[in-house]
N, C-alpha and C positions, 0 to 999 in steps of 0.2 A: 147396271145392272157390276158386279165383279167378277173376274173369274179368277181359276185356281189352276196351278201347273197340273198337266194332266187332261184338260178339259177340250173336248173337240168344240171349235168356234167356225162362225162363218164371217168372214171379212166382207162388207155389201163392198163395190167397186165407186168412184167417182166418177167413171167415164163408164158412156153407154156401148162404149166398143169393147169390155171388160167386163163376164160377169163374175159373180159372185167367188169368193175365193176361200175353199174350207182349210184348214188346216188345227195344229194342236199348240195348245198355251205351252211353252217350252221354261219360261220365267217370266215370275211378274217383277218388274222394274219397280215399278211404284203402283200403292192403291189408291184408294180414292180421297180427294173427289176428283181429281186428275190421273186415271190408272194409265200406265203404260206396260206393255206387254211386248214379249220377245215370243213370236209365235213359225211354227214350222208349219209352211204350209204343203199340202198334199202334192205338190208339183217337186219337188224336195229345195225350194229355195225359204230362204228364213229371212225375217225381217222385224224391226222394233214399231210395234204400233201404237198410237194414241188415239183412240177411237173417240170421235164424235156424236152425237147422242143419237142411239140408235145404228150407227156402222158397225157395230160386232153385236153378235148375237150367237144363243148357244145351238151347235148344232145336233 
């Protein structure tokens, strides 16, 4: 699933010690088939995210 700037998303954590991280897509760096996004999380942190299958979902 591709996301657009401004969409709310939830990034699933790879760690069992950390829960899902909600945020907003700030920039689409690369589209399908290997999408890459700049996401500003609700806690104020920003990261570049290349989701694995099912690791990023709409909020």
